[in-house]
C-alpha positions as CSV (number, residue, x, y, z in Angstrom):
1,X,9.5,-51.0,126.0
2,X,6.3,-51.8,124.1
3,X,5.3,-48.2,124.3
4,X,8.7,-47.1,122.7
5,X,8.3,-49.6,119.8
6,X,4.7,-48.3,119.1
7,X,5.9,-44.7,119.2
8,X,8.6,-45.5,116.7
9,X,6.1,-47.1,114.4
10,X,3.8,-44.1,114.6
11,X,6.7,-41.8,114.0
12,X,7.7,-43.7,110.8
13,X,4.1,-43.7,109.6
14,X,3.9,-40.0,110.2
15,X,7.1,-39.4,108.3
16,X,5.9,-41.6,105.4
17,X,2.6,-39.7,105.3
18,X,4.4,-36.3,105.2
19,X,6.7,-37.5,102.4
20,X,3.7,-38.7,100.4
21,X,1.9,-35.4,101.0
22,X,4.9,-33.4,99.8
23,X,5.2,-35.6,96.7
24,X,1.5,-35.1,95.9
25,X,1.9,-31.3,96.3
26,X,5.0,-31.3,94.0
27,X,3.1,-33.2,91.3
28,X,0.1,-30.9,91.5
29,X,2.3,-27.8,91.2
30,X,4.1,-29.3,88.3
31,X,0.9,-30.0,86.5
32,X,-0.4,-26.5,87.2
33,X,2.8,-25.0,85.7
34,X,2.4,-27.2,82.6
35,X,-1.3,-26.2,82.1
36,X,-0.4,-22.5,82.3
37,X,2.4,-23.0,79.7
38,X,-0.2,-24.6,77.4
39,X,-2.5,-21.6,77.5
40,X,0.4,-19.1,76.6
41,X,-0.2,-17.6,73.2
42,X,2.4,-18.8,70.6
43,X,1.1,-17.4,67.3
44,X,3.6,-16.4,64.7
45,X,2.0,-13.0,64.1
46,X,-1.1,-11.0,64.4
47,X,-2.7,-12.4,61.3
48,X,-2.4,-16.0,62.6
49,X,-4.1,-14.9,65.9
50,X,-6.9,-13.0,64.2
51,X,-7.5,-15.9,61.7
52,X,-7.8,-18.4,64.7
53,X,-10.4,-16.2,66.3
54,X,-12.3,-15.7,63.1
55,X,-12.3,-19.4,62.4
56,X,-13.5,-20.2,65.9
57,X,-16.5,-17.9,65.6
58,X,-19.8,-19.5,64.5
59,X,-20.4,-18.7,60.8
60,X,-24.0,-17.7,61.5
61,X,-22.8,-14.9,63.8
62,X,-20.4,-13.4,61.3
63,X,-21.1,-10.4,59.0
64,X,-22.3,-11.6,55.6
65,X,-19.5,-9.9,53.7
66,X,-16.1,-9.0,55.1
67,X,-12.6,-8.1,53.8
68,X,-9.3,-8.1,55.6
69,X,-6.0,-6.2,55.4
70,X,-5.3,-2.7,54.2
71,X,-4.0,-1.6,50.8
72,X,-2.1,-4.2,48.8
73,X,-2.6,-6.9,51.5
74,X,-6.4,-6.7,51.2
75,X,-8.2,-10.0,50.9
76,X,-11.9,-11.1,50.8
77,X,-13.8,-13.1,53.3
78,X,-11.1,-13.5,55.9
79,X,-8.6,-11.5,58.0
80,X,-5.6,-10.0,56.2
81,X,-2.3,-8.5,57.2
82,X,-1.8,-4.8,57.9
83,X,1.3,-3.1,56.6
84,X,2.6,-1.4,59.7
85,X,4.3,1.3,57.5
86,X,0.8,2.5,56.4
87,X,0.3,4.5,59.6
88,X,-2.1,7.1,58.2
89,X,-4.3,4.4,56.7
90,X,-4.3,2.4,59.9
91,X,-5.4,5.4,62.0
92,X,-8.0,6.5,59.5
93,X,-9.5,3.1,58.7
94,X,-9.2,1.2,62.0
95,X,-9.6,4.1,64.4
96,X,-6.6,3.1,66.5
97,X,-3.8,5.4,67.6
98,X,-0.5,5.7,65.7
99,X,1.3,4.6,68.8
100,X,-0.3,1.1,68.5
101,X,1.2,0.7,65.0
102,X,4.5,2.1,66.2
103,X,4.5,-0.3,69.2
104,X,3.7,-3.4,67.0
105,X,5.8,-5.8,64.9
106,X,2.7,-7.1,63.0
107,X,-1.0,-6.2,62.6
108,X,-4.1,-7.7,61.0
109,X,-7.7,-6.7,60.5
110,X,-11.1,-7.8,59.3
111,X,-14.2,-5.7,58.8
112,X,-17.7,-5.6,57.6
113,X,-17.5,-4.9,53.9
114,X,-20.8,-3.1,53.7
115,X,-20.5,-1.0,56.9
116,X,-17.2,-1.0,58.7
117,X,-18.7,0.8,61.8
118,X,-21.0,-2.2,62.3
119,X,-17.9,-4.5,62.8
120,X,-14.2,-3.9,62.6
121,X,-11.6,-6.0,64.4
122,X,-7.8,-5.6,64.4
123,X,-5.1,-7.6,66.1
124,X,-1.6,-6.4,67.0
125,X,1.6,-8.2,68.0
126,X,3.4,-5.9,70.3
127,X,7.1,-5.2,70.6
128,X,8.9,-6.2,73.8
129,X,8.7,-3.8,76.8
130,X,5.6,-1.9,75.6
131,X,3.5,-0.3,78.3
132,X,0.3,-2.1,77.6
133,X,-1.8,-0.2,80.1
134,X,-0.8,3.2,78.7
135,X,-1.4,1.9,75.1
136,X,-4.8,0.6,76.1
137,X,-5.7,4.0,77.5
138,X,-4.7,5.6,74.2
139,X,-6.8,3.1,72.2
140,X,-9.9,3.8,74.3
141,X,-9.4,7.6,74.0
142,X,-9.0,7.3,70.2
143,X,-12.2,5.2,69.8
144,X,-14.2,7.5,72.1
145,X,-13.1,10.7,70.3
146,X,-13.7,9.3,66.8
147,X,-16.0,11.2,64.4
148,X,-18.2,8.4,63.1
149,X,-19.8,8.7,59.7
150,X,-23.1,7.0,58.6
151,X,-23.5,4.4,61.4
152,X,-22.6,4.9,65.0
153,X,-21.0,1.8,66.7
154,X,-22.5,0.6,70.0
155,X,-19.5,-1.0,71.8
156,X,-15.8,-1.7,71.8
157,X,-13.7,-4.4,73.3
158,X,-10.0,-4.6,73.9
159,X,-8.6,-8.1,74.5
160,X,-5.0,-8.4,75.8
161,X,-2.8,-11.4,76.4
162,X,0.9,-12.3,76.1
163,X,2.0,-9.4,73.9
164,X,-1.1,-9.5,71.7
165,X,-3.9,-6.9,71.6
166,X,-7.2,-7.3,69.8
167,X,-9.4,-4.3,69.2
168,X,-13.0,-4.7,68.0
169,X,-15.9,-2.2,67.7
170,X,-19.3,-2.1,66.1
171,X,-22.8,-3.2,66.7
172,X,-23.1,-5.4,69.8
173,X,-24.8,-8.2,67.8
174,X,-21.7,-8.5,65.6
175,X,-19.1,-7.7,68.2
176,X,-20.1,-10.0,71.1
177,X,-19.8,-13.3,69.2
178,X,-16.4,-12.3,68.0
179,X,-15.3,-11.4,71.6
180,X,-16.6,-14.8,72.8
181,X,-14.5,-16.5,70.1
182,X,-11.5,-14.4,71.2
183,X,-11.9,-15.5,74.8
184,X,-11.7,-19.1,73.7
185,X,-8.5,-18.6,71.7
186,X,-7.0,-16.2,74.3
187,X,-8.0,-18.2,77.4
188,X,-6.1,-16.0,79.9
189,X,-6.9,-12.6,78.3
190,X,-7.9,-9.4,80.0
191,X,-11.0,-8.0,78.3
192,X,-12.1,-4.3,78.6
193,X,-15.5,-3.5,77.3
194,X,-16.9,0.0,76.7
195,X,-20.0,1.6,75.3
196,X,-20.1,4.5,72.8
197,X,-22.3,7.5,73.7
198,X,-24.5,8.5,70.8
């Protein structure tokens, strides 16, 4: 009789412990889901994303003089919007494939005003259902096949997250601080780095 009472108590304690453990796991999973939602990019367009990255970078690491945008959207000392319709200018100035512009709803850029090959960065907000892997391959092929004038860039980086793509190339000393800032803004990004062969 005494043994049965003790067994029932142990059984109740075991059930209570299991319930507590399940509740703890549920809360932990809920918190994990919330934290992943917080890190999802929710920028209005490519200009907002690129501006956030630019503002995050240490001022001492930035090129001394920059301009942003292409054509009528050009601005000084900060990123500017890219007119997606200006596809020839986009390909010729930013060294990205036409398909990147065709696959985007918005674009933005910022570059070294003295020597663009030392530092050029562009950001793109992609349309839905774009094959990002195929597009990334095209971007790398375009950069590697470019005929560079004056100064030869040293490296390129492609940063991808949540339908946004950031492409940056130039001298490592100017590119790397920007990439580090991009990683802070795009916390879950996939980063591809490549070197140019002189």
